[in-house]
N, C-alpha and C positions, 0 to 999 in steps of 0.2 A: 502493500500501500504506500510506502513512504518514498520519497524520492522526488516530491515537487520542490521542497526547498532544501538547500544544505549549506554549511558554513565552508567558506572559502578563503584562503590566506591570499592577501594581496600586498604588494610593496608600493609604496607610496613614492610617486615620481620626484618628488621635493628632495629628500633625503634618504631615499631607499631603505626606511625602516618599515617594519611590518605593521599591517592593519587587518583585520578580519571583517567580512563582510558577508552576508546572507544572499544567494542567487536563487533564481530560478531555474527550471530544466533548460531555458533556453540562456543561461548565463546573465539575465538580465537582473539588475540589483533590485532588491526589496528595499524600497526606500525608507519606510518607517523603520524596518530592523537595522539598516545601515546608519540611520540618523541616531539611533538608540545605542549603537556601538560606538559611533563616534562621540557620544555624550560621555560614556564611559572612559575614553581615550582622554577627553578634555579634562575629566576629574583625577587625572593622574593613576587610572587603573592599570596595571600590568597587561602586557599582550595575552599573558597566558590566562588571566582574568577573562580577557575579550575575547578568547577564543573558546572558553567553556560556556560565556553566555551566548556567543555566536550558535553553537550547537544546541543549547536548550530552546534558545529562540526558533530555530530551523525547524526542530520536531514540533514545535506548538504550530507553527505555520502550515505546517505539511498535513497535520493532523485536522485544522480547520478547512483546509482546502479539499481534503478528502471527505469532510463530514459537513460540508456545505453551512460552515458557521463563519461568520464574520469575525475576523481575528482582532478587529478593533471594538467589537460590541457584542462579546460574549455574555450569555446569562450565567447565572452562577451553577445553574445545572449543567449547562455545557462545559464549564471549568471542572466539575466533579466528575463529568463524563471522562473528560480528559486524564485526569488524575488516576482513573480507575485502570483506563485505557494503558496508562505508562506502565503498572504492573502486570497487566493482562497479555499484554502484546509481546510475543517472541522476539528477542534480538536478532539481527542476522548472524549468522555462524563465522566464526574467526576462520580465517584463510588456512592456520596452521593447525587447527583444530577438528579432526577427522572422525570425532566421536560421534556425532550426529545428535548428541545431547541438546535439547534447547535451552537457551539462557534467557533469563528474565532480569529486568531491573528490579533491585530490591525498593522496599517503602522508601528508605532513606534517599536513596536517588531519586525517588518520584518526586520526594519533597523537596529536593534539590533543583529540580527542574522546575517544578512549580514558583519556586522562589525567583527564578530568572524570568518566569511569565509575568508573575507580578509586577516585578520591577520595570518590565518592559511597558506592561499596561499603565502604570503609575507615570512613567517618563511620558507616555502617549498622553495621558489625562494633562499633565502640565503643559503640553505643547499644543493642545486642542483637537488632536486627532482621535481621541477617546474620550467619551461622556465622562463626565464626572462622577456620575452615579454608578458607574461600572468600576472606578478605582475606588470608591467608598464601599462597595459592596465586598472588597476582597478581605477586608478585615471587620472584627466586632470589638465591641469594648469587654476588657475583661480585669477583674480585680486579682492583683497577684497576692494570694494568701501563702505562699511559700516562696520566700525570695531566693534569686540565684545567688551563688557566691560573689561577693563583693558588690552587690547591687545596693545602692542608696535610696532607700525609701521615701526620703525627705523628713522634715521634722514632725510634719502633721500626715505622714504616709500618704502624701499628695500624688507620689511618683508610682503608688501601687496600682492606679488605675492606668491600664496600658490599652493599646489595640492591639490584638493578636489576630493572627491568619485565620481566616474562616477554614480555608480547606488543606488540610495535611493527614498526613497518617501519623497515628502516635507510634512512631518506630522507635527502637530501642537505639540508645545511643550509646556506641561503642566507644571504648577507652581506645587512647594512643597505641599504635603497634610499634613496637621497637624491635631492634635485632641485639642479639647478645653479641660480646666481644669476639666469640668464636665464630659465628655467623659473618660478622664485618670482615674478619680475617680470612674467611672463605670468599666474599665479595673481591676483596683484594687480588687474592690468589688467582681467581677466576679472570680477572681482567689482564688481557695480554698486552696492552698498551699503556704505555707510561701516563698519557692523559686521563685515562679513566680510572687508572689506579689513584692519581692524583685526586681527582673529583671525589671519588669515594672516600679517601683519607681525609680531605677537606671538610666535608658535609660531616664526617664521624668525630673529627677533633673540634670542631668550632660550633657544630649546632646550626651552621647557616641554612637558610631556606635557597632552595635551588635558585630561585631567580637572584639572589643576592650573589650566589658564586658564579652563575653566568655572567653576570653584572660587572665582575671584577676586571680591574684594568691592572697591567703590570706595575703601574705606578703605585696601587694599593698594596703590594706585596713587599713589606717592609720585613725581610727574613734575616737582617744582620743582628749582632749584638747590640749595636748602638746604630740609631738611625738618624743621628743629628745631622750628618752630611745631606739628608734628605729634608731638612727643615722640620724633622718630627721628634719630639721630647719622650715619646716612649721608648722604654728600654726594652731589649730583647726582641727575638722573633715574635711578629705579630701582624696581621692584616687589617685593612680599613673596610668597613662596609659604608658605602656611600651612594645614595638614592641618587641615581642618573637615569635617564631613559636613553637605552642603547637601540642599535639597529637591529639587532635581533630581539627585541621586544622585552629584555631583561628590565626588571625594575625591583629595587629593594621595599618590601613592603612599609618598614618603618621609616619615618620622615626625618628621625634623627641620626644622623652618622655615629659609628661606634668601631671601635677596634677590639680586636680579639686575640689574645696570645696563642701561639702554636707551639708545636713540639717541633725537636730538631729531627725526628721521623719525617714530618711533613717537610721540612726545608730540603731534605735528601730526596723525597718525592717529587719536589718542585724543581729540583736540579736535572734530575733523571727526565722529565718531561720537558726541559729547556732542550737538551740535547736531541731528544726525539723531534720537538717541533723545527729547531733548526736545519735538520737533515730533510725536512718534507717542504717547508715552505720558507721563502725570505723575501726581501725586497719589499716593493709596492704591494704584491698580494697578501703582506702580512698585517695584522692590525693591532690595536692596543689591548683587545680584550685578552684575559689570561687563557680561557678556553676556547680554541679555534677549532675548524674542521681541518682535519689532516689525511682524511680517507675517503671522505665522500664530500659531494656538494663543492662549493667554491671554497680551495684549499685558503687558508688564513682568515676566512671570515668567521666572527664571532659563533660559536656554537648554539643553537637554539634550543627552546624547551623541547621540542620534538626529537631532537636527536639526542637529547638527555634522556629523554624516557626511553628510547629506543635501546639506547646504552644500557639502561638499568634492565630493561626486558629481557637482553640477550643474556646479562648476568644472572637473572634469575633462572632461566631457563637452564642454565650451566651448573648451578648449585641446588638447584631442586627446592628452593623455597623462594616465597613473594619476597621482593626488595623493591622498595619505591623510594625517592629521595628524601622525602618527609619522615621516612623511618629513621632515616640516620639522625635527624634534628631530634625526634623524639629519644634515641638511643643516648645522645649526647645529654640532653635534659635530664633523663632518668640517672644516668651515671652520677651526673654532679650532685643530684639530690641525695641519691643513695651513699654517696662518700660524705655527706654531712655539710656541703658548700652552702653557705646562707643564701635565703632566697632572693635577697635584693642582688647579690652578686649573679646569681644564675638569670635574674631577670635582664639586667644588663647585658650580659653575654648572649641571651636570647634576641635582645631588642625588642621585649615586650612593653608595651605602654602601660599594662595594668599587671600589677603582682599577682590578681586573681586568676590570670591566665596559667599561672606555674599549677593550678589545683589539679589538673588532669594528669600530672607526674607524679601526684602524691599517691600513687597505688601498690598494693602489695603482689610480688610474685608469686609464682606457684610454690617455690619452697618455703616461703613465710606462711602462706594458707596452710600447708600441710603441717609446719612446725606447732603452728597455733592449735590445730586438733589433736596432733600427737601430745603437747605438753599438758593439754586438759585431761585427755584419755589417761596418761602417765600418772596425773595427780590423784583421778579417782582410784586407780589401780593401787596407789600407795596408801591412799586412806581406807581402803576397803579391809 
């Protein structure tokens, strides 16, 4: 059924940077969807965020086209049907998966798609091509009886009254997924290229977001014991994370620059990568980005989110377990907190704006859960 609209990557002619658009079967631009994506771009959202929202809006537009629904004037019942369809409709089979077992979206994924659709409709209401009553129907007033961690209810509890989305599944919220030190080492060993080993090591060592890593410039790598000659007062090897929009669409989520110390092992990995890079690309083809294409695409150009995802997918197939860039960020945060590092230090290392963002990392592992049960059982036996 699907195929009416799809998300496509485009290169902006002014500076060659990546932008995302939604096109129809004849490659004509969907005007409202492209305006919505341009609005995300204007607000400083990353290319990866733009890509995700482009895909979500394209799915919604295709469903509307197939079901005779005006995408700018859906009734609440239409959106409820769409939400149900998201989990009931089988996904296309993966080319590498010959099992023939159908795949379906989870309820959490369906909620995420609906979030993108609601943003699209609210954007349209602000610009006059979606009726205001449609946008108003997306939420309902709700009183927060139980406050989320870090939420300020106000002196009189005035902030407990919020507007909550009408349509969403009550999907279970899974905790962060992380990798053990052994699994991280397996990933490094599975990476046959110096660039890929460096990326795995950097994410595991610093807890950077993948967008921050792909946005690094060589001038951000201060890997000497003393960086005074670079105009930097920080001592010891470290890297700087700065918010800048690059041609590959990489963008640091945090609006505040920060520096993160790194280990000598990471310095060695970077040196190895520089030798590999010098043998593959040089001169005008090279760029200031730390991570660049060395084996596919335009050599020397900044590595993209898609290329990084493909790299991690390859490594995951080799090691036999799921491995995504953000899992390494969770791994670093979990390791720091379990080692007794103060929360304000971890917050600064991760670039979180709020300390409450660390709550998801305060989880017990399998051994701690089993130890709790075993110790209680042992106490009962001793008292018997």
